[in-house]
C-alpha positions as CSV (number, residue, x, y, z in Angstrom):
1,X,30.8,-16.5,89.5
2,X,33.8,-17.5,87.2
3,X,36.1,-15.9,90.1
4,X,34.7,-17.4,92.6
5,X,35.1,-20.5,91.2
6,X,38.8,-19.6,90.1
7,X,39.4,-18.3,93.7
8,X,37.8,-21.7,95.0
9,X,40.2,-23.9,92.1
10,X,43.5,-21.9,93.5
11,X,42.5,-22.8,97.0
12,X,41.8,-26.3,96.7
13,X,45.4,-26.8,94.2
14,X,47.6,-24.8,96.6
15,X,46.0,-26.9,99.7
16,X,46.5,-30.0,98.3
17,X,49.7,-29.0,97.3
18,X,50.8,-28.7,100.7
19,X,49.2,-32.3,101.4
20,X,51.3,-33.7,98.8
21,X,55.0,-32.4,99.9
22,X,54.2,-32.3,103.5
23,X,53.7,-36.7,103.0
24,X,57.8,-36.2,102.3
25,X,58.3,-34.5,105.6
26,X,59.6,-36.8,108.0
27,X,57.2,-36.9,111.1
28,X,59.5,-38.6,113.4
29,X,60.5,-36.2,116.1
30,X,63.6,-36.2,118.0
31,X,65.0,-36.1,121.5
32,X,67.9,-33.0,122.7
33,X,71.8,-34.3,122.2
34,X,72.1,-36.2,125.0
35,X,74.6,-35.2,127.4
36,X,77.9,-36.6,127.9
37,X,79.0,-38.1,130.8
38,X,81.8,-35.6,132.5
39,X,83.3,-36.5,135.6
40,X,84.8,-33.9,138.1
41,X,87.9,-35.9,138.2
42,X,88.8,-35.7,134.2
43,X,92.6,-35.5,133.8
44,X,93.3,-32.6,130.5
45,X,94.3,-35.6,128.2
46,X,91.1,-37.1,129.3
47,X,89.0,-34.1,128.4
48,X,90.6,-33.9,124.8
49,X,88.6,-37.0,122.8
50,X,85.2,-35.5,124.4
51,X,85.4,-32.0,123.5
52,X,86.1,-33.2,119.9
53,X,82.9,-35.6,120.0
54,X,81.4,-32.1,121.2
55,X,82.8,-29.9,118.0
56,X,82.0,-32.7,115.9
57,X,78.2,-33.7,117.5
58,X,76.3,-31.2,119.9
59,X,78.3,-28.0,119.6
60,X,77.5,-28.0,115.6
61,X,81.0,-26.2,115.1
62,X,82.2,-28.1,111.9
63,X,78.4,-26.7,110.3
64,X,80.1,-23.0,110.4
65,X,84.0,-23.7,111.0
66,X,86.4,-25.6,108.8
67,X,89.2,-28.1,110.5
68,X,91.4,-28.2,108.2
69,X,89.9,-30.4,105.4
70,X,87.3,-31.1,107.9
71,X,83.6,-29.9,108.2
72,X,81.6,-27.8,105.7
73,X,82.0,-24.1,107.2
74,X,82.5,-21.5,105.4
75,X,81.5,-18.5,107.3
76,X,83.4,-18.9,110.6
77,X,87.5,-19.0,110.4
78,X,88.9,-22.4,110.0
79,X,89.9,-24.2,113.5
80,X,92.8,-26.2,112.0
81,X,95.9,-24.7,114.9
82,X,94.0,-22.6,116.5
83,X,95.9,-24.0,119.8
84,X,98.8,-22.4,118.4
85,X,97.3,-18.9,118.0
86,X,94.5,-19.1,120.3
87,X,96.8,-16.7,122.7
88,X,97.4,-14.4,120.3
89,X,94.3,-13.0,119.0
90,X,94.3,-10.0,120.7
91,X,96.6,-8.8,123.0
92,X,96.4,-9.1,127.0
93,X,93.8,-12.1,126.5
94,X,95.5,-15.8,127.4
95,X,94.1,-18.7,125.6
96,X,92.2,-19.8,127.4
97,X,90.7,-17.0,127.9
98,X,90.3,-15.7,123.8
99,X,88.5,-19.3,123.3
100,X,85.9,-19.3,125.5
101,X,84.4,-15.1,125.0
102,X,84.6,-17.1,121.7
103,X,81.4,-19.7,123.0
104,X,79.9,-17.7,125.8
105,X,80.3,-14.2,124.3
106,X,81.3,-15.1,120.7
107,X,80.6,-11.5,118.9
108,X,83.3,-9.8,121.0
109,X,85.8,-9.9,119.2
110,X,84.7,-11.3,115.2
111,X,88.8,-12.1,113.3
112,X,89.0,-9.4,110.6
113,X,87.4,-10.7,107.2
114,X,84.1,-12.4,109.3
115,X,81.1,-11.1,110.1
116,X,79.1,-11.3,113.5
117,X,76.2,-14.3,113.6
118,X,78.2,-17.3,116.3
119,X,75.3,-17.6,118.5
120,X,76.2,-18.2,122.3
121,X,76.6,-22.0,122.5
122,X,76.0,-22.3,126.3
123,X,72.1,-20.8,125.8
124,X,69.5,-22.6,123.9
125,X,69.0,-24.3,121.3
126,X,72.8,-25.6,121.2
127,X,72.9,-25.6,124.9
128,X,76.6,-26.5,125.9
129,X,77.2,-27.1,129.9
130,X,80.2,-25.5,131.5
131,X,81.7,-28.7,131.8
132,X,81.2,-29.5,127.7
133,X,83.1,-26.1,127.0
134,X,86.2,-26.7,129.1
135,X,86.1,-29.9,127.1
136,X,86.3,-28.1,123.9
137,X,88.7,-25.3,125.2
138,X,91.3,-28.6,126.1
139,X,90.3,-29.5,122.3
140,X,90.7,-27.1,120.6
141,X,94.3,-26.1,122.8
142,X,95.2,-29.7,121.7
143,X,95.0,-27.9,118.1
144,X,98.7,-26.9,117.7
145,X,99.3,-26.1,121.5
146,X,99.8,-27.8,124.7
147,X,96.4,-27.8,126.7
148,X,97.1,-26.3,130.2
149,X,92.6,-26.2,131.0
150,X,91.5,-28.7,133.5
151,X,87.9,-29.7,134.6
152,X,88.6,-26.9,137.8
153,X,89.3,-24.1,135.6
154,X,86.7,-21.2,136.2
155,X,85.6,-18.9,133.5
156,X,83.9,-15.8,134.4
157,X,81.1,-16.5,132.2
158,X,80.3,-19.8,134.0
159,X,76.6,-20.2,135.1
160,X,74.6,-18.1,132.4
161,X,74.8,-22.3,130.6
162,X,71.7,-23.8,132.0
163,X,72.5,-27.5,133.5
164,X,72.3,-30.2,131.8
165,X,68.9,-31.2,132.8
166,X,67.2,-28.2,132.6
167,X,67.9,-27.8,128.5
168,X,64.4,-28.2,127.0
169,X,64.2,-29.1,123.2
170,X,65.4,-27.0,120.7
171,X,62.3,-27.5,118.5
172,X,60.5,-30.0,119.1
173,X,56.5,-29.9,118.8
174,X,54.0,-27.7,120.6
175,X,52.3,-24.5,118.4
176,X,54.6,-21.6,118.4
177,X,54.6,-18.1,115.6
178,X,56.6,-18.3,112.9
179,X,59.2,-16.1,114.0
180,X,59.6,-18.1,117.5
181,X,60.1,-20.9,115.0
182,X,62.8,-19.4,112.7
183,X,65.1,-18.8,116.0
184,X,64.6,-22.0,117.4
185,X,65.5,-24.0,114.0
186,X,68.3,-21.5,114.2
187,X,68.1,-19.6,110.6
188,X,68.9,-16.2,111.7
189,X,72.2,-17.9,112.7
190,X,72.9,-17.7,108.5
191,X,69.9,-15.2,107.5
192,X,68.9,-11.9,108.5
193,X,66.0,-9.7,107.7
194,X,67.2,-6.4,107.2
195,X,69.3,-6.7,103.8
196,X,72.8,-7.2,105.4
197,X,74.9,-10.2,104.0
198,X,75.3,-13.2,106.3
199,X,76.5,-16.7,105.5
200,X,73.3,-17.5,103.4
201,X,71.6,-15.0,101.4
202,X,69.0,-12.0,103.5
203,X,65.8,-12.8,103.8
204,X,64.5,-9.3,103.2
205,X,61.8,-9.1,100.4
206,X,61.2,-12.6,99.9
207,X,58.6,-13.3,99.1
208,X,58.9,-10.9,96.2
209,X,61.4,-13.0,94.6
210,X,60.3,-16.3,95.0
211,X,57.4,-18.0,95.0
212,X,55.7,-20.4,97.9
213,X,56.7,-23.7,96.2
214,X,60.1,-22.2,95.5
215,X,60.6,-21.2,99.5
216,X,59.1,-24.3,100.0
217,X,61.8,-26.7,98.2
218,X,64.7,-24.3,99.0
219,X,64.1,-25.3,102.4
220,X,63.9,-29.1,102.1
221,X,66.4,-29.3,98.8
222,X,67.9,-26.0,99.6
223,X,70.7,-27.1,97.3
224,X,68.3,-27.9,94.6
225,X,68.7,-23.9,93.6
226,X,71.6,-22.2,95.6
227,X,71.7,-18.4,95.7
228,X,74.6,-16.9,93.2
229,X,77.1,-15.7,95.5
230,X,76.9,-18.4,97.7
231,X,78.4,-22.4,98.1
232,X,76.1,-25.1,97.7
233,X,76.3,-27.6,100.8
234,X,76.5,-24.9,103.9
235,X,72.5,-25.1,104.8
236,X,72.1,-29.0,103.8
237,X,74.7,-29.3,106.7
238,X,73.5,-27.4,109.3
239,X,70.2,-28.6,108.9
240,X,71.6,-31.9,109.2
241,X,74.0,-31.1,111.9
242,X,70.6,-29.7,113.7
243,X,68.0,-32.7,112.9
244,X,65.4,-29.7,111.6
245,X,64.0,-32.5,108.9
246,X,64.0,-34.7,111.9
247,X,61.7,-32.1,114.3
248,X,60.1,-30.2,111.8
249,X,56.4,-31.0,111.5
250,X,54.3,-30.1,108.3
251,X,52.3,-27.5,110.3
252,X,55.5,-26.0,111.4
253,X,56.9,-26.4,107.8
254,X,53.9,-24.5,105.9
255,X,54.1,-21.6,108.6
256,X,57.7,-21.3,107.9
257,X,56.9,-21.0,104.1
258,X,54.1,-18.8,104.9
259,X,56.2,-15.8,107.5
260,X,59.0,-16.1,104.3
261,X,56.7,-15.2,101.7
262,X,55.6,-12.1,103.7
263,X,58.7,-10.8,104.3
């Protein structure tokens, strides 16, 4: 009888805990980033500022890359001056080809000293259109180089990016299982489940190292406790860039905590 009462009491405490912390999770739903109006007749010079806006916004590039003194990225190479060196990175590849491949097929070539893991930005949840990618290339070329790409430039990967009207919200509402949520919220961009090191700590065996309360805190306030060997601010920047806290519901958050605790 006493054991049953203890279990009942523990269940009540856990339920009250999740109810309390859920009050701190914004329940507002946000729409996916709006597509920037990109005309077919834009000049190369007109493409550059649009590409810059996408790099800092919808593309979430500065979450993982730095741009000189800008950005919080520590996982992927600094993009300052990339326009001057892009054509020299891989023998036989032009700067346009290299920059395009780095977005459509980013793990085809990984710069020495870095690890694979950058997502294909033409696919959800980032889902840049082919036209948006062209403007990003123009902007990156302008960083130390001379932009040559135009809105008519043909890239071999074009067509795999969804049309803007077909892009669905990356992670909004619905009843989805925790593994789907894990991918939809880009957790697997920085964390692995197999023990390998990436931008963030591996989550393999997380349930043996952290309590549910600690896992919850690591999601809602990732800088409260930072794993040794990793840098504060990266996960916070990623969550802010993807609008995680505005999109995640209390039930989704609990599902993620339960999933991570089971690893």
